[in-house]
Structure formats: C-alpha cells, structure tokens
Residue frames relative to the residue before (quaternion, step in Angstrom):
aa qw qx qy qz dx dy dz
M 1.0000 0.0000 0.0000 0.0000 0.00 0.00 0.00
G 0.6315 -0.5022 0.3949 0.4394 3.66 -1.26 0.24
T 0.4488 -0.7249 0.4896 0.1827 3.49 -1.35 0.36
E 0.7887 0.3118 -0.1763 0.4998 3.58 1.06 -0.42
A 0.3750 -0.7058 0.5392 0.2657 3.68 -0.95 0.71
I 0.4663 -0.6305 0.5473 0.2925 3.51 -1.33 0.60
P 0.4162 -0.6970 0.5042 0.2946 3.67 -0.82 0.77
A 0.4521 -0.6800 0.5072 0.2756 3.50 -1.09 0.68
K 0.0614 -0.7628 0.6418 0.0494 3.48 -1.29 0.49
G 0.4826 -0.7131 0.4228 0.2825 3.53 -0.79 0.96
S 0.2931 -0.7214 0.5946 0.2003 3.53 -1.19 0.50
L 0.7097 -0.4319 0.3259 0.4512 3.62 -1.36 0.07
R 0.7062 0.4563 -0.2560 0.4771 3.63 1.04 -0.62
G 0.6010 -0.5867 0.3624 0.4040 3.56 1.19 -0.05
Y 0.5329 0.6114 -0.4343 0.3919 3.58 1.20 0.02
D 0.2770 -0.7888 0.5375 0.1104 3.50 -1.11 0.79
F 0.5891 0.5947 -0.3811 0.3925 3.70 0.99 0.57
G 0.3029 0.7903 -0.4823 0.2257 3.55 1.20 0.32
D 0.6766 0.4858 -0.2838 0.4750 3.61 0.93 -0.80
V 0.6255 0.5155 -0.3468 0.4718 3.58 1.05 -0.69
T 0.7136 0.4614 -0.2875 0.4419 3.57 0.66 -1.09
G 0.6451 0.5421 -0.3174 0.4350 3.52 1.14 -0.85
A 0.6660 0.4744 -0.3227 0.4768 3.61 1.05 -0.62
I 0.5928 0.5282 -0.3709 0.4816 3.63 1.12 -0.64
I 0.6646 0.4872 -0.3269 0.4627 3.68 0.81 -0.94
G 0.6215 0.5470 -0.3320 0.4520 3.67 0.95 -0.80
C 0.6538 0.4671 -0.3125 0.5065 3.64 1.02 -0.70
A 0.6401 0.5074 -0.3354 0.4693 3.56 0.87 -0.78
L 0.6334 0.5221 -0.3401 0.4587 3.67 0.87 -0.78
E 0.6335 0.5254 -0.3273 0.4642 3.56 1.00 -0.86
V 0.6613 0.5042 -0.3059 0.4635 3.59 0.93 -0.87
H 0.6995 0.4737 -0.2835 0.4538 3.54 0.85 -0.89
K 0.5749 0.5620 -0.3609 0.4726 3.56 1.20 -0.64
H 0.7819 0.3669 -0.2335 0.4466 3.60 0.68 -0.84
L 0.7484 0.3735 -0.2231 0.5007 3.66 1.08 -0.60
G 0.2360 -0.7843 0.5395 0.1954 3.57 0.98 -0.78
P 0.6483 -0.5204 0.3328 0.4453 3.64 -1.18 -0.07
G 0.5604 0.6761 -0.3879 0.2801 3.55 -1.29 -0.01
F 0.6829 0.4448 -0.3036 0.4935 3.65 1.17 -0.19
Q 0.6321 -0.5292 0.4207 0.3786 3.45 -1.38 0.34
E 0.6898 -0.5041 0.3332 0.3987 3.63 -1.17 0.55
V 0.6746 0.5449 -0.3176 0.3837 3.55 0.83 -0.89
V 0.5736 0.5668 -0.3681 0.4629 3.57 1.25 -0.69
Y 0.6987 0.4617 -0.2907 0.4627 3.67 0.81 -0.82
Q 0.5433 0.6122 -0.3452 0.4592 3.52 1.26 -0.65
R 0.7074 0.4749 -0.2174 0.4763 3.47 0.75 -1.21
A 0.6733 0.4922 -0.2929 0.4676 3.58 0.93 -0.97
L 0.6474 0.5168 -0.2883 0.4803 3.60 1.03 -0.85
A 0.6310 0.5227 -0.3413 0.4606 3.54 0.92 -0.71
W 0.6437 0.5073 -0.3254 0.4716 3.52 1.04 -0.89
E 0.6843 0.4758 -0.3133 0.4552 3.70 0.83 -0.83
L 0.6296 0.5420 -0.3351 0.4444 3.58 1.02 -0.68
E 0.6525 0.4997 -0.2812 0.4955 3.53 1.13 -0.85
A 0.6753 0.4739 -0.3336 0.4562 3.60 0.90 -0.82
A 0.6620 0.4797 -0.3281 0.4733 3.68 1.16 -0.51
G 0.4693 -0.6847 0.4353 0.3485 3.62 1.28 -0.11
I 0.4291 0.6686 -0.4869 0.3630 3.57 1.14 0.69
E 0.3905 -0.7128 0.5473 0.2000 3.58 -0.84 1.06
F 0.1182 0.7858 -0.5953 0.1189 3.62 -0.88 0.93
S 0.2084 -0.6930 0.6567 0.2122 3.45 -1.41 0.14
R 0.2577 -0.7796 0.5516 0.1467 3.61 -0.98 0.83
E 0.8376 0.0941 -0.0941 0.5299 3.54 -1.03 0.70
E 0.2061 0.8124 -0.5040 0.2084 3.53 0.92 1.03
N 0.4068 -0.6739 0.5612 0.2559 3.53 -1.16 0.69
I 0.0649 -0.7804 0.6154 0.0894 3.64 -0.74 0.78
R 0.4732 -0.6377 0.5412 0.2766 3.51 -1.32 0.61
I 0.2172 -0.7375 0.6307 0.1057 3.44 -1.19 0.95
F 0.1806 -0.7967 0.5755 0.0393 3.54 -0.90 1.00
Y 0.0345 -0.7245 0.6854 0.0641 3.51 -1.30 0.63
K 0.8503 -0.1244 -0.0229 0.5109 3.49 -0.69 1.25
G 0.7493 -0.4096 0.1908 0.4842 3.45 0.95 1.11
R 0.6718 0.4610 -0.3099 0.4900 3.65 1.16 0.02
H 0.4820 -0.6641 0.5096 0.2587 3.48 -1.01 1.11
V 0.0509 -0.8490 0.5259 -0.0066 3.59 -0.59 1.15
D 0.7909 -0.0242 0.0583 0.6087 3.55 1.17 -0.48
T 0.2566 -0.7172 0.6242 0.1738 3.49 -1.43 0.08
R 0.0951 -0.7793 0.6194 -0.0039 3.58 -1.05 0.96
R 0.4351 -0.6861 0.5301 0.2427 3.55 -1.15 0.69
I 0.1547 -0.7645 0.6242 0.0448 3.55 -0.96 0.99
D 0.5287 -0.6448 0.4204 0.3579 3.64 -0.91 0.70
F 0.8030 0.0061 0.0305 0.5951 3.71 0.90 -0.69
V 0.0524 -0.7140 0.6921 0.0921 3.56 -1.29 0.53
I 0.0131 0.7774 -0.6245 0.0748 3.58 -0.73 1.08
G 0.8129 -0.1931 0.0440 0.5477 3.51 -0.14 1.34
D 0.8021 -0.2165 0.1527 0.5352 3.63 -0.53 -1.08
C 0.6072 0.5956 -0.3283 0.4108 3.48 1.36 0.16
I 0.1429 -0.7279 0.6474 0.1753 3.69 -0.95 0.53
V 0.1882 -0.7705 0.6058 0.0628 3.49 -1.14 0.85
E 0.0823 -0.7839 0.6138 0.0454 3.59 -0.67 1.04
I 0.2261 -0.7990 0.5518 0.0773 3.63 -0.74 1.01
K 0.0210 -0.7541 0.6563 0.0139 3.65 -1.07 0.83
A 0.1534 -0.7433 0.6458 0.0836 3.44 -1.53 0.45
R 0.2932 0.7514 -0.5008 0.3141 3.47 0.71 1.30
S 0.5869 -0.5605 0.4252 0.4008 3.56 -1.12 0.45
E 0.7677 -0.0704 -0.0009 0.6369 3.56 1.21 -0.57
L 0.5606 -0.5777 0.4695 0.3626 3.59 -1.18 0.52
L 0.3347 -0.7149 0.5926 0.1604 3.49 -1.35 0.66
K 0.6110 -0.5240 0.4171 0.4220 3.56 -1.13 0.45
E 0.6400 0.5332 -0.3606 0.4196 3.67 0.96 -0.67
D 0.5655 0.5926 -0.3632 0.4440 3.63 1.22 -0.57
Y 0.6959 0.4562 -0.2748 0.4817 3.54 0.85 -0.98
V 0.6374 0.5223 -0.3293 0.4610 3.67 1.06 -0.82
Q 0.6897 0.4910 -0.3090 0.4333 3.49 0.82 -0.93
T 0.6693 0.4881 -0.3136 0.4643 3.63 0.92 -0.85
L 0.6644 0.4852 -0.3112 0.4758 3.65 0.97 -0.82
S 0.6427 0.5270 -0.3178 0.4563 3.60 0.95 -0.70
Y 0.6239 0.5044 -0.3275 0.4991 3.60 1.04 -0.85
L 0.6497 0.5325 -0.3104 0.4449 3.66 0.93 -0.89
K 0.6789 0.4979 -0.2727 0.4657 3.63 0.83 -1.21
A 0.7607 0.4161 -0.1906 0.4603 3.68 0.90 -0.92
S 0.6798 0.4897 -0.2851 0.4656 3.57 1.25 -0.03
E 0.5843 -0.5912 0.4273 0.3558 3.53 -1.19 -0.18
Y 0.5152 0.6742 -0.3803 0.3680 3.59 1.31 0.27
R 0.4093 -0.7598 0.4578 0.2133 3.59 -1.00 0.55
V 0.7925 0.1058 -0.0662 0.5970 3.58 1.14 -0.30
A 0.0510 -0.7925 0.6043 0.0643 3.65 -1.19 0.57
L 0.2321 -0.7585 0.5984 0.1130 3.49 -1.14 0.71
L 0.1216 -0.7471 0.6462 0.0974 3.63 -0.80 0.93
I 0.0618 -0.8308 0.5515 -0.0436 3.61 -0.61 1.16
N 0.0666 -0.8070 0.5864 0.0206 3.59 -0.59 1.07
F 0.2048 -0.7801 0.5863 0.0761 3.50 -0.67 1.29
G 0.5746 0.6550 -0.3674 0.3254 3.71 1.09 -0.28
A 0.6418 0.5354 -0.3292 0.4394 3.56 1.18 -0.43
E 0.6960 -0.4470 0.3604 0.4311 3.63 -1.24 0.25
K 0.7666 0.1720 -0.0728 0.6144 3.52 0.95 -1.00
L 0.5607 -0.5901 0.4486 0.3689 3.68 -0.94 0.78
E 0.1727 -0.7400 0.6457 0.0757 3.50 -1.00 0.89
V 0.0462 0.7731 -0.6293 0.0646 3.48 -1.05 1.07
K 0.0679 -0.7812 0.6206 -0.0052 3.44 -1.06 0.97
R 0.2045 -0.7885 0.5757 0.0708 3.63 -0.70 1.04
F 0.0270 -0.7774 0.6275 0.0335 3.57 -0.83 0.92
V 0.3242 -0.7316 0.5868 0.1240 3.51 -1.17 0.98
G 0.2751 -0.7963 0.5157 0.1559 3.64 -0.44 0.99
P 0.6850 -0.5046 0.3382 0.4022 3.57 -1.30 0.51
L 0.6150 0.5683 -0.3575 0.4136 3.62 0.94 -0.66
A 0.6762 0.4774 -0.2755 0.4889 3.57 0.99 -0.85
R 0.6261 0.5293 -0.3165 0.4771 3.61 1.09 -0.71
D 0.6671 0.4931 -0.3001 0.4708 3.52 0.95 -0.90
Q 0.6741 0.4658 -0.3061 0.4847 3.64 0.95 -0.80
A 0.6288 0.5210 -0.3511 0.4582 3.66 0.91 -0.54
A 0.6577 0.4933 -0.3026 0.4822 3.55 1.05 -0.83
D 0.6080 0.5501 -0.3262 0.4704 3.60 1.03 -0.82
S 0.7056 0.4735 -0.2744 0.4502 3.56 0.85 -1.05
K 0.6136 0.5305 -0.3249 0.4863 3.68 1.09 -0.64
S 0.7028 0.5021 -0.2616 0.4306 3.54 0.87 -0.98
S 0.6621 0.4963 -0.2590 0.4982 3.52 1.26 -0.73
S 0.7150 0.4114 -0.2999 0.4792 3.56 1.10 -0.44
T 0.5407 0.6049 -0.4025 0.4240 3.62 1.23 -0.07
P 0.4551 -0.7286 0.4346 0.2705 3.62 -0.72 1.05
C-alpha cells in the first residue's frame, strides 16, 4: 500500500476531503485513459490499486465496513476501497443504474465514513459521483457554528 497521506484542504462548505477525492479521481482517470471501457470490474480494481500505490495514497482494497442502525452494529459489507474517511465503490457498466447510487449512498449513511465515491469505468467517459455523508455534514456545521462570533 502507499506510504503517505494526502493533506486535507477545506472547501467552501467546510468539508476537508477535496484533496483526497481529487487524487482518487485523478488515479481513476489515468486508469480509464489507458484501459477504456469493456473490462470486468476486477480489472479496474487492480489497475486503480496500482495507480493509488504509485501516487503514494494509502488504501485498503475489498475492505469490510461495519453497518450501523441507531448506533448499533448490525452487519458488515465489503467495499471496493477504503481511503481515509472515503469509501470507493467501483462499477464497470455501460451506464450507472439507480441501484448503484442507492447502494453507495446507503453504505455511506449506515457506516462511519464521511464521503463516498461511485466510479464507473464501463462508460465511454469515466463517470464519478461523490456523496457526502451525514457525519461530514454534521462536522462541517459544527465547525461553522464554532467559528461564528
């Protein structure tokens, strides 16, 4: 795995993961540029893992994440990548389905992570959707209210 963490940088909304998601998207673009669409999901997972490692980004691949209901651990689901406070779900479809969005958003809402990326390598152009979880929104709101005089 990579060896150095990406420094955080604040956004206009008070989120501090823009650099992380930007670096992940940059690696995904590099993979799509070289492979294009048409392969199985596992091919893109392996290539993205290689790009993340080459970029020095620490990650876990096929990580089990804990799912919570009202603060209680109720299940575990496997996510393609975990990178800091970000979960990354990979698809290799000609177009993303509503179920892909729902699944990724549900994993984010029921987990301990702050942001999720849904990345589809199967389309002609790389498709990326970023989701901000409730934990990140709560933390951003707290930091704004504590900085207001």
